[in-house]
C-alpha positions as CSV (number, residue, x, y, z in Angstrom):
1,M,-38.5,-13.2,33.3
2,K,-35.4,-15.3,34.1
3,K,-35.8,-17.1,30.7
4,I,-35.9,-13.9,28.9
5,L,-32.8,-12.6,30.7
6,R,-30.9,-15.9,30.1
7,S,-31.8,-15.8,26.4
8,F,-30.6,-12.1,26.1
9,L,-27.2,-13.0,27.8
10,L,-26.7,-15.9,25.4
11,I,-27.4,-13.6,22.3
12,I,-24.9,-11.0,23.6
13,T,-22.2,-13.7,24.3
14,F,-22.6,-15.3,20.9
15,S,-22.3,-11.9,19.2
16,C,-19.1,-11.0,21.0
17,I,-17.6,-14.4,19.9
18,Q,-18.5,-13.7,16.3
19,V,-16.9,-10.2,16.5
20,A,-13.7,-11.4,18.1
21,S,-13.4,-14.2,15.5
22,A,-13.9,-11.8,12.5
23,A,-11.3,-9.4,13.9
24,S,-8.8,-12.2,14.2
25,D,-9.2,-12.9,10.5
26,I,-8.6,-9.3,9.6
27,K,-5.6,-8.2,11.6
28,T,-3.1,-9.6,14.0
29,V,-0.3,-7.4,15.4
30,D,2.7,-9.0,17.3
31,T,5.2,-7.1,19.4
32,T,8.4,-8.8,18.1
33,S,10.7,-7.9,15.2
34,E,11.9,-10.7,13.0
35,N,13.9,-11.2,9.8
36,F,12.7,-13.3,6.9
37,D,14.1,-14.7,3.6
38,V,12.4,-15.0,0.2
39,I,11.5,-18.5,-0.8
40,N,9.5,-20.3,-3.5
41,I,10.4,-17.7,-6.3
42,K,12.0,-19.0,-9.5
43,Q,15.4,-17.6,-10.4
44,G,15.0,-14.6,-12.5
45,S,11.6,-13.9,-11.1
46,S,10.8,-11.6,-8.1
47,L,8.5,-11.1,-5.1
48,K,6.3,-8.1,-5.5
49,M,6.1,-5.7,-2.5
50,R,2.8,-3.8,-2.7
51,M,1.8,-0.5,-1.0
52,W,-1.4,-2.2,0.4
53,P,-2.2,-5.8,1.2
54,N,-4.1,-6.7,-2.0
55,L,-3.2,-7.8,-5.6
56,T,-4.5,-4.6,-7.2
57,S,-2.4,-2.3,-5.2
58,E,0.7,-0.6,-6.7
59,V,4.0,-2.4,-6.6
60,V,6.5,-0.6,-4.4
61,V,9.5,-2.6,-5.5
62,A,10.3,-6.1,-7.0
63,I,12.3,-8.1,-4.5
64,P,14.9,-10.6,-5.9
65,H,14.1,-14.4,-5.6
66,N,17.1,-14.9,-3.3
67,A,16.7,-11.8,-1.0
68,Q,17.4,-12.2,2.7
69,A,16.7,-10.5,6.0
70,L,13.5,-8.7,5.2
71,T,12.5,-7.1,8.5
72,Y,9.0,-7.9,9.8
73,K,7.7,-5.8,12.7
74,G,4.4,-7.6,13.4
75,S,1.8,-6.2,11.1
76,K,-0.2,-8.8,9.1
77,V,-3.6,-9.1,7.4
78,K,-5.5,-12.3,6.5
79,Q,-7.7,-12.3,3.4
80,G,-9.3,-15.7,2.8
81,E,-6.5,-18.1,2.5
82,K,-3.9,-15.5,2.0
83,I,-1.8,-13.8,4.7
84,W,-0.1,-10.6,3.9
85,K,2.9,-9.3,6.0
86,K,4.3,-5.8,6.1
87,V,8.1,-5.9,5.6
88,Y,10.9,-3.5,5.3
89,W,13.7,-4.1,2.7
90,N,16.4,-1.8,1.2
91,N,14.7,1.3,2.5
92,N,11.4,0.3,1.1
93,K,8.3,-0.8,3.1
94,G,5.2,-2.6,1.9
95,W,3.1,-5.8,1.9
96,V,4.1,-9.3,0.6
97,N,2.4,-12.7,0.5
98,A,3.6,-14.5,3.5
99,K,3.8,-17.9,1.7
100,Y,7.0,-16.6,0.1
101,L,8.7,-15.9,3.3
102,R,10.8,-18.1,5.6
103,Q,12.2,-17.0,8.9
104,H,15.8,-16.1,8.5
105,N,18.6,-18.3,9.9
106,D,21.6,-16.3,11.0
107,T,23.8,-19.4,10.5
108,T,23.1,-19.5,6.8
109,T,25.1,-17.9,4.0
110,P,26.3,-14.4,4.9
111,I,23.8,-11.7,3.6
112,V,25.0,-9.7,0.6
113,K,23.3,-6.3,0.1
114,Q,21.0,-6.7,-2.9
115,Q,19.5,-4.2,-5.3
116,P,15.9,-4.3,-6.6
117,T,16.9,-4.8,-10.2
118,P,20.3,-6.1,-11.6
119,S,22.3,-3.8,-13.8
120,T,25.2,-4.2,-16.3
121,P,28.6,-3.5,-14.7
122,L,29.9,-0.1,-15.8
123,T,33.2,0.2,-17.6
124,K,35.4,3.3,-17.4
125,T,33.8,4.7,-20.7
126,Q,30.3,3.9,-19.5
127,A,27.9,6.3,-17.8
128,P,24.9,5.3,-15.9
129,T,21.6,5.8,-17.9
130,K,18.0,6.0,-16.7
131,K,14.9,5.6,-18.6
132,P,12.9,8.8,-19.1
133,S,10.1,7.7,-16.8
134,E,12.7,7.1,-13.9
135,T,14.2,10.6,-14.2
136,T,13.1,14.1,-13.2
137,N,11.1,16.2,-15.6
138,T,13.8,17.5,-18.1
139,Q,11.6,20.4,-19.3
140,T,10.5,21.8,-15.9
141,N,13.4,20.3,-13.8
142,E,10.7,19.2,-11.3
143,K,10.5,15.8,-9.6
144,H,7.8,13.4,-10.6
145,T,5.1,13.7,-7.9
146,I,2.4,11.3,-7.0
147,L,-0.2,11.4,-4.3
148,A,-0.6,7.7,-3.2
149,C,-3.9,7.1,-1.5
150,G,-5.5,4.0,-0.1
151,G,-7.9,2.5,2.5
152,S,-8.7,-0.9,4.1
153,T,-12.5,-1.0,4.4
154,P,-12.6,-2.3,1.8
155,F,-9.1,-2.2,0.3
156,W,-8.5,0.3,-2.5
157,S,-5.8,2.5,-3.9
158,V,-5.9,5.6,-5.9
159,H,-2.7,7.2,-7.3
160,M,-3.0,10.8,-8.5
161,D,0.0,11.7,-10.7
162,L,0.4,15.4,-10.4
163,T,3.2,15.5,-13.0
164,D,1.5,13.5,-15.9
165,K,-1.9,14.7,-14.8
166,K,-3.6,11.3,-14.6
167,I,-5.4,9.2,-12.0
168,L,-5.0,5.4,-11.5
169,V,-7.8,3.7,-9.7
170,N,-7.8,0.2,-8.2
171,L,-10.9,-1.1,-6.2
172,Q,-11.2,-4.4,-4.4
173,D,-14.2,-5.3,-6.5
174,G,-11.8,-5.7,-9.4
175,K,-12.7,-2.3,-11.1
176,S,-9.6,-0.5,-12.2
177,F,-9.1,2.4,-14.7
178,T,-7.0,5.4,-15.5
179,T,-8.6,8.8,-16.1
180,P,-7.3,12.3,-16.7
181,L,-6.6,14.6,-13.8
182,N,-8.6,17.8,-14.7
183,N,-7.9,20.1,-11.9
184,R,-6.4,20.6,-8.4
185,K,-6.3,23.5,-6.0
186,W,-5.6,24.3,-2.4
187,D,-7.9,26.3,-0.1
188,V,-6.8,29.8,1.1
189,N,-4.9,28.4,4.1
190,K,-3.4,25.4,2.2
191,N,-4.9,22.9,4.6
192,E,-7.2,21.2,2.1
193,M,-6.8,20.3,-1.5
194,L,-9.5,19.5,-4.0
195,I,-8.7,17.3,-7.0
196,T,-11.0,16.4,-9.8
197,G,-10.7,14.2,-12.8
198,G,-12.5,12.1,-15.4
199,E,-16.2,12.1,-16.2
200,D,-19.4,10.1,-15.9
201,Q,-18.7,6.7,-14.3
202,Q,-15.0,7.4,-14.1
203,A,-15.4,10.9,-12.5
204,I,-13.2,11.4,-9.5
205,K,-13.6,14.1,-6.8
206,A,-11.0,13.8,-4.0
207,I,-10.7,16.2,-0.9
208,L,-7.4,15.8,0.9
209,S,-7.0,17.3,4.3
210,K,-3.6,18.0,5.8
211,T,-3.8,16.3,9.2
212,N,-0.5,14.3,9.7
213,T,-2.6,11.9,11.9
214,C,-4.4,9.7,9.4
215,T,-4.0,6.0,10.1
216,D,-4.7,3.0,7.8
217,G,-6.3,0.8,10.4
218,L,-3.6,-1.8,9.9
219,T,-0.5,-0.3,11.4
220,T,0.5,2.6,13.8
221,L,1.9,4.6,10.9
222,K,0.6,8.2,10.5
223,Y,0.0,9.7,7.0
224,P,0.1,13.4,6.2
225,F,-3.3,13.5,4.5
226,S,-6.8,12.1,5.1
227,A,-8.8,11.6,2.0
228,N,-12.5,11.6,1.1
229,L,-13.2,10.4,-2.5
230,T,-16.2,10.2,-4.7
231,I,-16.0,7.9,-7.7
232,G,-18.6,8.0,-10.4
233,N,-20.7,10.5,-8.5
234,T,-22.0,7.7,-6.2
235,K,-19.3,5.5,-4.6
236,K,-17.7,7.2,-1.6
237,I,-14.5,5.9,0.0
238,R,-12.2,7.2,2.8
239,G,-8.5,6.6,3.6
240,C,-5.1,8.2,3.9
241,C,-2.6,9.7,1.4
242,R,1.1,10.3,1.2
243,T,3.4,12.0,-1.3
244,I,5.8,10.0,-3.5
245,Q,8.6,11.8,-5.5
246,K,10.5,9.9,-8.2
């Protein structure tokens, strides 16, 4: 009886060690706030800030090669050999590869506010111009609205473009595609939205519930919608969504 009990305790102890080890590879959260500078990026190139910590996620903004003082508040994720850190820069927030960051030294060159993309200086006769995709809808005078959804088990992102009526899908297994957004409607109380699109293997069915409490499992941020998606009538994924207006 003692031998059986001793063996049982050893199994439990080993299992706990494995779980703790796996958790340390997935997420580490510190309590400090630090500033970092961008390094190892060639002049003229940029560091991509992504919405989620994976290479298939949408790019939030392109950070200049010499940007300084990106704020890091402790959220990071390890995927294999890559470490992703969540940073804040020029009113943007997202994930970047940590190998392109170096802790900021306050004694270095004074920081100059930088813009995501350079622009040609305006003369008195020039007026700022924007590409059609960066402006509001000129026909309806409505803002470009996107429902940006994602999850971390496994990492995935789905962007539902309500203005152009298309859905962009990126999954961790490398599968990515764009499909038409066919229909969307609220329930009677406007607490739940049903969105459908595509067909066959690219069919999408998304149910978004207005909760304001959805979390991504990586940070303490709370998103306005929780999402349950079915892709290709078989693959089911869950996550959170937020609204982006451009």
